[in-house]
PDB file of N, CA, C and O in Angstrom:
ATOM      1  N   MET A   1      31.773   4.809 -53.898  1.00  0.00           N
ATOM      2  CA  MET A   1      31.785   6.247 -53.804  1.00  0.00           C
ATOM      3  C   MET A   1      31.714   6.105 -52.193  1.00  0.00           C
ATOM      4  O   MET A   1      30.941   5.363 -51.587  1.00  0.00           O
ATOM      5  N   THR A   2      32.532   6.839 -51.711  1.00  0.00           N
ATOM      6  CA  THR A   2      32.569   7.159 -50.281  1.00  0.00           C
ATOM      7  C   THR A   2      30.922   8.224 -49.948  1.00  0.00           C
ATOM      8  O   THR A   2      30.317   9.048 -50.634  1.00  0.00           O
ATOM      9  N   VAL A   3      30.709   7.664 -48.596  1.00  0.00           N
ATOM     10  CA  VAL A   3      29.170   8.870 -48.725  1.00  0.00           C
ATOM     11  C   VAL A   3      29.697   9.364 -47.272  1.00  0.00           C
ATOM     12  O   VAL A   3      30.548   8.745 -46.633  1.00  0.00           O
ATOM     13  N   SER A   4      29.144  10.428 -46.886  1.00  0.00           N
ATOM     14  CA  SER A   4      29.547  11.040 -45.945  1.00  0.00           C
ATOM     15  C   SER A   4      28.383  12.108 -45.487  1.00  0.00           C
ATOM     16  O   SER A   4      27.865  12.914 -46.260  1.00  0.00           O
ATOM     17  N   ALA A   5      28.077  11.977 -44.152  1.00  0.00           N
ATOM     18  CA  ALA A   5      27.136  12.617 -43.725  1.00  0.00           C
ATOM     19  C   ALA A   5      26.851  13.185 -42.005  1.00  0.00           C
ATOM     20  O   ALA A   5      27.260  12.613 -40.995  1.00  0.00           O
ATOM     21  N   TYR A   6      26.157  14.272 -42.054  1.00  0.00           N
ATOM     22  CA  TYR A   6      26.050  14.548 -40.782  1.00  0.00           C
ATOM     23  C   TYR A   6      25.130  14.097 -39.815  1.00  0.00           C
ATOM     24  O   TYR A   6      23.998  14.485 -40.103  1.00  0.00           O
ATOM     25  N   VAL A   7      25.186  13.192 -38.414  1.00  0.00           N
ATOM     26  CA  VAL A   7      24.132  12.713 -37.763  1.00  0.00           C
ATOM     27  C   VAL A   7      23.674  13.627 -36.327  1.00  0.00           C
ATOM     28  O   VAL A   7      24.271  13.544 -35.254  1.00  0.00           O
ATOM     29  N   LEU A   8      22.663  14.367 -36.553  1.00  0.00           N
ATOM     30  CA  LEU A   8      22.534  15.092 -35.239  1.00  0.00           C
ATOM     31  C   LEU A   8      21.260  13.871 -34.497  1.00  0.00           C
ATOM     32  O   LEU A   8      20.165  13.464 -34.885  1.00  0.00           O
ATOM     33  N   LEU A   9      22.118  13.610 -33.267  1.00  0.00           N
ATOM     34  CA  LEU A   9      21.624  12.848 -32.329  1.00  0.00           C
ATOM     35  C   LEU A   9      20.732  13.843 -30.798  1.00  0.00           C
ATOM     36  O   LEU A   9      21.104  14.711 -30.009  1.00  0.00           O
ATOM     37  N   LYS A  10      19.502  13.113 -31.026  1.00  0.00           N
ATOM     38  CA  LYS A  10      18.806  13.193 -29.070  1.00  0.00           C
ATOM     39  C   LYS A  10      19.001  11.952 -28.354  1.00  0.00           C
ATOM     40  O   LYS A  10      18.462  10.875 -28.609  1.00  0.00           O
ATOM     41  N   LEU A  11      20.002  12.267 -27.238  1.00  0.00           N
ATOM     42  CA  LEU A  11      20.051  11.437 -26.407  1.00  0.00           C
ATOM     43  C   LEU A  11      19.394  11.626 -24.751  1.00  0.00           C
ATOM     44  O   LEU A  11      19.375  12.655 -24.077  1.00  0.00           O
ATOM     45  N   ALA A  12      18.864  10.203 -24.381  1.00  0.00           N
ATOM     46  CA  ALA A  12      18.512  10.189 -23.287  1.00  0.00           C
ATOM     47  C   ALA A  12      19.431  11.114 -21.846  1.00  0.00           C
ATOM     48  O   ALA A  12      20.600  11.156 -21.464  1.00  0.00           O
ATOM     49  N   MET A  13      18.704  11.466 -21.599  1.00  0.00           N
ATOM     50  CA  MET A  13      19.364  12.765 -19.930  1.00  0.00           C
ATOM     51  C   MET A  13      20.316  12.056 -19.525  1.00  0.00           C
ATOM     52  O   MET A  13      20.026  10.934 -19.109  1.00  0.00           O
ATOM     53  N   GLY A  14      21.750  12.489 -19.521  1.00  0.00           N
ATOM     54  CA  GLY A  14      22.268  12.134 -18.535  1.00  0.00           C
ATOM     55  C   GLY A  14      23.110  11.202 -18.912  1.00  0.00           C
ATOM     56  O   GLY A  14      23.744  10.582 -18.058  1.00  0.00           O
ATOM     57  N   THR A  15      23.271  10.924 -20.349  1.00  0.00           N
ATOM     58  CA  THR A  15      23.838   9.643 -20.413  1.00  0.00           C
ATOM     59  C   THR A  15      24.807  10.477 -21.809  1.00  0.00           C
ATOM     60  O   THR A  15      24.931   9.614 -22.678  1.00  0.00           O
ATOM     61  N   ALA A  16      25.382  11.587 -22.200  1.00  0.00           N
ATOM     62  CA  ALA A  16      25.992  12.245 -22.861  1.00  0.00           C
ATOM     63  C   ALA A  16      27.209  11.483 -23.339  1.00  0.00           C
ATOM     64  O   ALA A  16      27.401  11.035 -24.469  1.00  0.00           O
ATOM     65  N   ASN A  17      28.194  11.399 -22.013  1.00  0.00           N
ATOM     66  CA  ASN A  17      29.452  11.508 -21.811  1.00  0.00           C
ATOM     67  C   ASN A  17      29.663   9.625 -22.446  1.00  0.00           C
ATOM     68  O   ASN A  17      30.573   9.275 -23.198  1.00  0.00           O
ATOM     69  N   ASP A  18      28.709   8.807 -21.961  1.00  0.00           N
ATOM     70  CA  ASP A  18      28.423   7.472 -21.883  1.00  0.00           C
ATOM     71  C   ASP A  18      28.622   7.086 -23.652  1.00  0.00           C
ATOM     72  O   ASP A  18      29.240   6.130 -24.122  1.00  0.00           O
ATOM     73  N   VAL A  19      27.876   8.178 -24.402  1.00  0.00           N
ATOM     74  CA  VAL A  19      27.406   7.969 -25.537  1.00  0.00           C
ATOM     75  C   VAL A  19      29.165   7.793 -26.833  1.00  0.00           C
ATOM     76  O   VAL A  19      29.873   7.051 -27.514  1.00  0.00           O
ATOM     77  N   VAL A  20      28.835   9.551 -26.180  1.00  0.00           N
ATOM     78  CA  VAL A  20      30.579   9.768 -26.949  1.00  0.00           C
ATOM     79  C   VAL A  20      31.575   8.373 -26.651  1.00  0.00           C
ATOM     80  O   VAL A  20      31.802   7.798 -27.716  1.00  0.00           O
ATOM     81  N   VAL A  21      31.903   8.030 -26.046  1.00  0.00           N
ATOM     82  CA  VAL A  21      32.754   7.059 -25.676  1.00  0.00           C
ATOM     83  C   VAL A  21      32.765   6.496 -26.658  1.00  0.00           C
ATOM     84  O   VAL A  21      33.609   6.564 -27.551  1.00  0.00           O
ATOM     85  N   LYS A  22      31.269   5.502 -26.580  1.00  0.00           N
ATOM     86  CA  LYS A  22      31.001   4.404 -27.196  1.00  0.00           C
ATOM     87  C   LYS A  22      30.813   4.701 -28.770  1.00  0.00           C
ATOM     88  O   LYS A  22      31.002   3.781 -29.565  1.00  0.00           O
ATOM     89  N   LEU A  23      30.465   5.896 -29.191  1.00  0.00           N
ATOM     90  CA  LEU A  23      30.605   6.750 -30.352  1.00  0.00           C
ATOM     91  C   LEU A  23      31.862   6.542 -31.223  1.00  0.00           C
ATOM     92  O   LEU A  23      31.920   5.975 -32.313  1.00  0.00           O
ATOM     93  N   ASN A  24      33.038   7.225 -30.387  1.00  0.00           N
ATOM     94  CA  ASN A  24      34.436   6.927 -30.451  1.00  0.00           C
ATOM     95  C   ASN A  24      35.028   5.607 -30.792  1.00  0.00           C
ATOM     96  O   ASN A  24      36.221   5.406 -31.020  1.00  0.00           O
ATOM     97  N   GLY A  25      34.481   5.105 -30.798  1.00  0.00           N
ATOM     98  CA  GLY A  25      35.212   3.617 -30.855  1.00  0.00           C
ATOM     99  C   GLY A  25      33.937   3.086 -32.113  1.00  0.00           C
ATOM    100  O   GLY A  25      33.548   1.955 -32.406  1.00  0.00           O
ATOM    101  N   MET A  26      33.767   3.675 -32.343  1.00  0.00           N
ATOM    102  CA  MET A  26      32.982   2.887 -33.829  1.00  0.00           C
ATOM    103  C   MET A  26      34.280   3.395 -35.257  1.00  0.00           C
ATOM    104  O   MET A  26      34.949   4.428 -35.293  1.00  0.00           O
ATOM    105  N   GLU A  27      34.269   2.622 -35.942  1.00  0.00           N
ATOM    106  CA  GLU A  27      35.130   2.862 -37.519  1.00  0.00           C
ATOM    107  C   GLU A  27      34.639   4.099 -38.162  1.00  0.00           C
ATOM    108  O   GLU A  27      35.483   4.987 -38.274  1.00  0.00           O
ATOM    109  N   GLU A  28      33.469   4.340 -38.601  1.00  0.00           N
ATOM    110  CA  GLU A  28      32.411   4.447 -39.698  1.00  0.00           C
ATOM    111  C   GLU A  28      32.935   5.999 -38.680  1.00  0.00           C
ATOM    112  O   GLU A  28      33.476   6.804 -39.438  1.00  0.00           O
ATOM    113  N   ILE A  29      32.897   6.315 -37.776  1.00  0.00           N
ATOM    114  CA  ILE A  29      32.942   7.782 -37.554  1.00  0.00           C
ATOM    115  C   ILE A  29      34.138   8.433 -37.074  1.00  0.00           C
ATOM    116  O   ILE A  29      35.116   8.153 -36.380  1.00  0.00           O
ATOM    117  N   ALA A  30      33.615   9.537 -37.799  1.00  0.00           N
ATOM    118  CA  ALA A  30      34.691  10.697 -38.120  1.00  0.00           C
ATOM    119  C   ALA A  30      35.127  11.266 -37.290  1.00  0.00           C
ATOM    120  O   ALA A  30      36.333  11.204 -37.051  1.00  0.00           O
ATOM    121  N   GLU A  31      34.219  12.065 -36.523  1.00  0.00           N
ATOM    122  CA  GLU A  31      34.217  13.445 -35.556  1.00  0.00           C
ATOM    123  C   GLU A  31      32.852  13.091 -34.467  1.00  0.00           C
ATOM    124  O   GLU A  31      31.974  12.310 -34.836  1.00  0.00           O
ATOM    125  N   VAL A  32      32.826  13.450 -33.740  1.00  0.00           N
ATOM    126  CA  VAL A  32      31.645  13.350 -32.378  1.00  0.00           C
ATOM    127  C   VAL A  32      32.145  14.829 -31.907  1.00  0.00           C
ATOM    128  O   VAL A  32      33.297  15.252 -31.808  1.00  0.00           O
ATOM    129  N   SER A  33      30.746  15.555 -31.616  1.00  0.00           N
ATOM    130  CA  SER A  33      30.635  16.995 -30.937  1.00  0.00           C
ATOM    131  C   SER A  33      29.474  16.776 -30.083  1.00  0.00           C
ATOM    132  O   SER A  33      28.646  15.928 -30.415  1.00  0.00           O
ATOM    133  N   LEU A  34      29.318  17.511 -28.927  1.00  0.00           N
ATOM    134  CA  LEU A  34      28.185  17.339 -28.538  1.00  0.00           C
ATOM    135  C   LEU A  34      27.817  19.101 -28.464  1.00  0.00           C
ATOM    136  O   LEU A  34      28.660  19.996 -28.398  1.00  0.00           O
ATOM    137  N   VAL A  35      26.641  19.232 -28.489  1.00  0.00           N
ATOM    138  CA  VAL A  35      25.834  20.572 -28.852  1.00  0.00           C
ATOM    139  C   VAL A  35      24.643  20.904 -27.852  1.00  0.00           C
ATOM    140  O   VAL A  35      23.934  20.162 -27.172  1.00  0.00           O
ATOM    141  N   TYR A  36      24.678  22.370 -28.016  1.00  0.00           N
ATOM    142  CA  TYR A  36      23.570  22.789 -27.424  1.00  0.00           C
ATOM    143  C   TYR A  36      22.756  23.040 -28.450  1.00  0.00           C
ATOM    144  O   TYR A  36      23.070  23.441 -29.571  1.00  0.00           O
ATOM    145  N   GLY A  37      21.321  22.700 -27.876  1.00  0.00           N
ATOM    146  CA  GLY A  37      20.456  23.188 -28.201  1.00  0.00           C
ATOM    147  C   GLY A  37      18.964  22.292 -28.731  1.00  0.00           C
ATOM    148  O   GLY A  37      18.351  21.749 -27.812  1.00  0.00           O
ATOM    149  N   HIS A  38      18.506  22.166 -29.856  1.00  0.00           N
ATOM    150  CA  HIS A  38      17.307  20.927 -29.891  1.00  0.00           C
ATOM    151  C   HIS A  38      18.405  19.462 -30.346  1.00  0.00           C
ATOM    152  O   HIS A  38      17.888  18.455 -29.862  1.00  0.00           O
ATOM    153  N   HIS A  39      19.051  19.290 -30.725  1.00  0.00           N
ATOM    154  CA  HIS A  39      19.845  18.121 -30.676  1.00  0.00           C
ATOM    155  C   HIS A  39      21.274  17.974 -29.164  1.00  0.00           C
ATOM    156  O   HIS A  39      21.873  18.952 -28.716  1.00  0.00           O
ATOM    157  N   ASP A  40      21.402  17.056 -28.865  1.00  0.00           N
ATOM    158  CA  ASP A  40      22.453  16.519 -27.928  1.00  0.00           C
ATOM    159  C   ASP A  40      23.696  16.555 -28.282  1.00  0.00           C
ATOM    160  O   ASP A  40      24.507  16.990 -27.465  1.00  0.00           O
ATOM    161  N   ALA A  41      24.152  16.099 -29.608  1.00  0.00           N
ATOM    162  CA  ALA A  41      25.086  15.693 -30.213  1.00  0.00           C
ATOM    163  C   ALA A  41      25.468  15.533 -32.079  1.00  0.00           C
ATOM    164  O   ALA A  41      24.575  15.301 -32.893  1.00  0.00           O
ATOM    165  N   ILE A  42      26.608  15.673 -32.380  1.00  0.00           N
ATOM    166  CA  ILE A  42      26.688  15.683 -33.812  1.00  0.00           C
ATOM    167  C   ILE A  42      27.567  14.623 -34.126  1.00  0.00           C
ATOM    168  O   ILE A  42      28.655  14.484 -33.565  1.00  0.00           O
ATOM    169  N   ILE A  43      27.157  13.910 -34.956  1.00  0.00           N
ATOM    170  CA  ILE A  43      28.729  12.811 -35.672  1.00  0.00           C
ATOM    171  C   ILE A  43      28.829  12.769 -36.739  1.00  0.00           C
ATOM    172  O   ILE A  43      27.763  12.327 -37.168  1.00  0.00           O
ATOM    173  N   LYS A  44      29.600  12.997 -37.657  1.00  0.00           N
ATOM    174  CA  LYS A  44      30.605  12.850 -38.856  1.00  0.00           C
ATOM    175  C   LYS A  44      30.629  11.529 -39.226  1.00  0.00           C
ATOM    176  O   LYS A  44      31.624  10.833 -39.020  1.00  0.00           O
ATOM    177  N   VAL A  45      29.620  11.108 -39.760  1.00  0.00           N
ATOM    178  CA  VAL A  45      29.981   9.626 -40.384  1.00  0.00           C
ATOM    179  C   VAL A  45      30.678   9.528 -42.169  1.00  0.00           C
ATOM    180  O   VAL A  45      30.436  10.209 -43.166  1.00  0.00           O
ATOM    181  N   ASN A  46      31.557   8.415 -41.944  1.00  0.00           N
ATOM    182  CA  ASN A  46      31.702   8.078 -43.423  1.00  0.00           C
ATOM    183  C   ASN A  46      31.409   6.732 -43.871  1.00  0.00           C
ATOM    184  O   ASN A  46      31.830   5.703 -43.342  1.00  0.00           O
ATOM    185  N   ALA A  47      30.744   6.807 -44.766  1.00  0.00           N
ATOM    186  CA  ALA A  47      30.626   5.092 -45.169  1.00  0.00           C
ATOM    187  C   ALA A  47      30.690   5.035 -46.570  1.00  0.00           C
ATOM    188  O   ALA A  47      30.629   6.082 -47.215  1.00  0.00           O
ATOM    189  N   LYS A  48      30.865   3.371 -47.418  1.00  0.00           N
ATOM    190  CA  LYS A  48      30.918   3.120 -48.734  1.00  0.00           C
ATOM    191  C   LYS A  48      30.818   3.663 -49.253  1.00  0.00           C
ATOM    192  O   LYS A  48      31.635   4.157 -50.030  1.00  0.00           O
ATOM    193  N   ASP A  49      29.088   3.997 -49.013  1.00  0.00           N
ATOM    194  CA  ASP A  49      27.883   3.605 -49.980  1.00  0.00           C
ATOM    195  C   ASP A  49      26.724   4.025 -49.065  1.00  0.00           C
ATOM    196  O   ASP A  49      26.706   3.809 -47.854  1.00  0.00           O
ATOM    197  N   LEU A  50      25.748   4.654 -49.767  1.00  0.00           N
ATOM    198  CA  LEU A  50      24.056   4.821 -49.801  1.00  0.00           C
ATOM    199  C   LEU A  50      24.287   4.070 -48.612  1.00  0.00           C
ATOM    200  O   LEU A  50      24.679   4.430 -47.502  1.00  0.00           O
ATOM    201  N   GLU A  51      23.975   2.986 -49.051  1.00  0.00           N
ATOM    202  CA  GLU A  51      23.453   1.487 -48.123  1.00  0.00           C
ATOM    203  C   GLU A  51      24.222   1.264 -46.944  1.00  0.00           C
ATOM    204  O   GLU A  51      23.681   0.768 -45.955  1.00  0.00           O
ATOM    205  N   GLY A  52      25.395   1.569 -46.945  1.00  0.00           N
ATOM    206  CA  GLY A  52      26.197   1.583 -46.149  1.00  0.00           C
ATOM    207  C   GLY A  52      26.035   2.505 -44.744  1.00  0.00           C
ATOM    208  O   GLY A  52      26.106   2.076 -43.592  1.00  0.00           O
ATOM    209  N   LEU A  53      25.855   3.548 -45.066  1.00  0.00           N
ATOM    210  CA  LEU A  53      24.813   4.544 -44.275  1.00  0.00           C
ATOM    211  C   LEU A  53      23.585   4.383 -43.857  1.00  0.00           C
ATOM    212  O   LEU A  53      23.150   4.344 -42.706  1.00  0.00           O
ATOM    213  N   LYS A  54      23.048   4.291 -44.877  1.00  0.00           N
ATOM    214  CA  LYS A  54      21.632   3.567 -44.137  1.00  0.00           C
ATOM    215  C   LYS A  54      21.674   2.831 -43.139  1.00  0.00           C
ATOM    216  O   LYS A  54      21.340   3.084 -41.982  1.00  0.00           O
ATOM    217  N   GLN A  55      22.234   1.578 -43.733  1.00  0.00           N
ATOM    218  CA  GLN A  55      22.397   0.622 -42.309  1.00  0.00           C
ATOM    219  C   GLN A  55      22.899   0.658 -41.041  1.00  0.00           C
ATOM    220  O   GLN A  55      22.457  -0.054 -40.140  1.00  0.00           O
ATOM    221  N   PHE A  56      24.084   1.692 -40.862  1.00  0.00           N
ATOM    222  CA  PHE A  56      24.675   2.589 -39.402  1.00  0.00           C
ATOM    223  C   PHE A  56      23.755   3.074 -39.414  1.00  0.00           C
ATOM    224  O   PHE A  56      22.995   2.478 -38.650  1.00  0.00           O
ATOM    225  N   VAL A  57      23.174   4.110 -39.987  1.00  0.00           N
ATOM    226  CA  VAL A  57      21.760   5.291 -38.841  1.00  0.00           C
ATOM    227  C   VAL A  57      20.891   3.917 -38.341  1.00  0.00           C
ATOM    228  O   VAL A  57      20.561   4.204 -37.190  1.00  0.00           O
ATOM    229  N   LEU A  58      20.505   2.928 -38.567  1.00  0.00           N
ATOM    230  CA  LEU A  58      19.342   2.668 -38.425  1.00  0.00           C
ATOM    231  C   LEU A  58      19.883   1.630 -37.122  1.00  0.00           C
ATOM    232  O   LEU A  58      18.951   1.077 -36.539  1.00  0.00           O
ATOM    233  N   SER A  59      20.906   1.391 -36.742  1.00  0.00           N
ATOM    234  CA  SER A  59      21.726   0.110 -36.379  1.00  0.00           C
ATOM    235  C   SER A  59      22.125   1.279 -34.806  1.00  0.00           C
ATOM    236  O   SER A  59      22.498   0.751 -33.759  1.00  0.00           O
ATOM    237  N   LEU A  60      22.011   2.379 -34.883  1.00  0.00           N
ATOM    238  CA  LEU A  60      22.440   3.288 -34.119  1.00  0.00           C
ATOM    239  C   LEU A  60      21.850   2.558 -32.921  1.00  0.00           C
ATOM    240  O   LEU A  60      22.531   1.819 -32.210  1.00  0.00           O
ATOM    241  N   PRO A  61      20.326   2.836 -32.692  1.00  0.00           N
ATOM    242  CA  PRO A  61      19.576   3.012 -31.398  1.00  0.00           C
ATOM    243  C   PRO A  61      19.987   1.384 -30.931  1.00  0.00           C
ATOM    244  O   PRO A  61      20.068   1.195 -29.717  1.00  0.00           O
ATOM    245  N   GLN A  62      20.174   0.541 -31.590  1.00  0.00           N
ATOM    246  CA  GLN A  62      20.460  -0.914 -30.893  1.00  0.00           C
ATOM    247  C   GLN A  62      21.592  -1.178 -30.583  1.00  0.00           C
ATOM    248  O   GLN A  62      21.694  -2.186 -29.884  1.00  0.00           O
ATOM    249  N   LYS A  63      22.940  -0.415 -30.949  1.00  0.00           N
ATOM    250  CA  LYS A  63      24.287  -0.462 -30.854  1.00  0.00           C
ATOM    251  C   LYS A  63      24.267   0.445 -29.330  1.00  0.00           C
ATOM    252  O   LYS A  63      24.951   0.031 -28.394  1.00  0.00           O
ATOM    253  N   ILE A  64      23.584   1.467 -29.213  1.00  0.00           N
ATOM    254  CA  ILE A  64      23.519   2.591 -28.293  1.00  0.00           C
ATOM    255  C   ILE A  64      22.208   3.292 -27.970  1.00  0.00           C
ATOM    256  O   ILE A  64      21.709   4.352 -28.346  1.00  0.00           O
ATOM    257  N   PRO A  65      21.767   2.177 -27.015  1.00  0.00           N
ATOM    258  CA  PRO A  65      20.521   1.727 -26.572  1.00  0.00           C
ATOM    259  C   PRO A  65      19.911   3.675 -25.982  1.00  0.00           C
ATOM    260  O   PRO A  65      18.738   3.984 -26.189  1.00  0.00           O
ATOM    261  N   HIS A  66      20.979   4.804 -25.244  1.00  0.00           N
ATOM    262  CA  HIS A  66      20.691   5.957 -24.930  1.00  0.00           C
ATOM    263  C   HIS A  66      20.096   6.898 -25.795  1.00  0.00           C
ATOM    264  O   HIS A  66      19.551   7.893 -25.316  1.00  0.00           O
ATOM    265  N   VAL A  67      20.144   6.643 -27.401  1.00  0.00           N
ATOM    266  CA  VAL A  67      19.603   7.523 -28.756  1.00  0.00           C
ATOM    267  C   VAL A  67      18.778   7.009 -29.360  1.00  0.00           C
ATOM    268  O   VAL A  67      18.493   6.004 -30.011  1.00  0.00           O
ATOM    269  N   ARG A  68      18.159   8.670 -28.723  1.00  0.00           N
ATOM    270  CA  ARG A  68      16.467   8.656 -28.539  1.00  0.00           C
ATOM    271  C   ARG A  68      15.618   9.126 -30.085  1.00  0.00           C
ATOM    272  O   ARG A  68      14.402   9.109 -30.277  1.00  0.00           O
ATOM    273  N   ASP A  69      16.833   9.579 -31.165  1.00  0.00           N
ATOM    274  CA  ASP A  69      15.998  10.541 -32.016  1.00  0.00           C
ATOM    275  C   ASP A  69      17.605  10.601 -33.079  1.00  0.00           C
ATOM    276  O   ASP A  69      18.733  10.775 -32.616  1.00  0.00           O
ATOM    277  N   THR A  70      17.263  10.407 -34.521  1.00  0.00           N
ATOM    278  CA  THR A  70      18.664  10.857 -35.132  1.00  0.00           C
ATOM    279  C   THR A  70      17.736  11.271 -36.256  1.00  0.00           C
ATOM    280  O   THR A  70      16.633  10.891 -36.649  1.00  0.00           O
ATOM    281  N   GLN A  71      18.825  12.423 -36.711  1.00  0.00           N
ATOM    282  CA  GLN A  71      18.173  12.947 -38.254  1.00  0.00           C
ATOM    283  C   GLN A  71      19.488  13.214 -39.259  1.00  0.00           C
ATOM    284  O   GLN A  71      20.412  13.868 -38.776  1.00  0.00           O
ATOM    285  N   THR A  72      19.576  12.858 -40.278  1.00  0.00           N
ATOM    286  CA  THR A  72      20.883  12.560 -41.079  1.00  0.00           C
ATOM    287  C   THR A  72      20.485  13.522 -42.277  1.00  0.00           C
ATOM    288  O   THR A  72      19.451  13.529 -42.945  1.00  0.00           O
ATOM    289  N   LEU A  73      21.981  14.601 -42.379  1.00  0.00           N
ATOM    290  CA  LEU A  73      22.323  15.278 -43.418  1.00  0.00           C
ATOM    291  C   LEU A  73      23.465  14.881 -43.938  1.00  0.00           C
ATOM    292  O   LEU A  73      24.566  14.821 -43.389  1.00  0.00           O
ATOM    293  N   ILE A  74      23.075  14.529 -45.349  1.00  0.00           N
ATOM    294  CA  ILE A  74      23.922  13.869 -46.256  1.00  0.00           C
ATOM    295  C   ILE A  74      24.846  15.234 -47.277  1.00  0.00           C
ATOM    296  O   ILE A  74      24.292  16.043 -48.021  1.00  0.00           O
ATOM    297  N   GLN A  75      26.392  15.127 -46.995  1.00  0.00           N
ATOM    298  CA  GLN A  75      27.243  16.221 -47.235  1.00  0.00           C
ATOM    299  C   GLN A  75      27.159  16.016 -49.022  1.00  0.00           C
ATOM    300  O   GLN A  75      27.199  14.952 -49.641  1.00  0.00           O
ATOM    301  N   ALA A  76      27.055  17.166 -49.471  1.00  0.00           N
ATOM    302  CA  ALA A  76      27.126  17.640 -51.121  1.00  0.00           C
ATOM    303  C   ALA A  76      28.614  17.411 -51.243  1.00  0.00           C
ATOM    304  O   ALA A  76      29.186  17.623 -52.311  1.00  0.00           O
TER     305      ALA A  76
END
């Protein structure tokens, strides 16, 4: 069962463009948008299951060191 989620990202200052380039190269990511407000970016993630989603989100700070915080909203 495919699981889709929106992940809100807080990024290190001045790194948004570099992060977007890296995120766009990841196969799990369907969409990337920079936003204004409490978070800096929002991504739509498609994973094969909840475990795959969990592993992807937990690995983001290791894959992209400029990611400071995440908040995951699983699509209903």
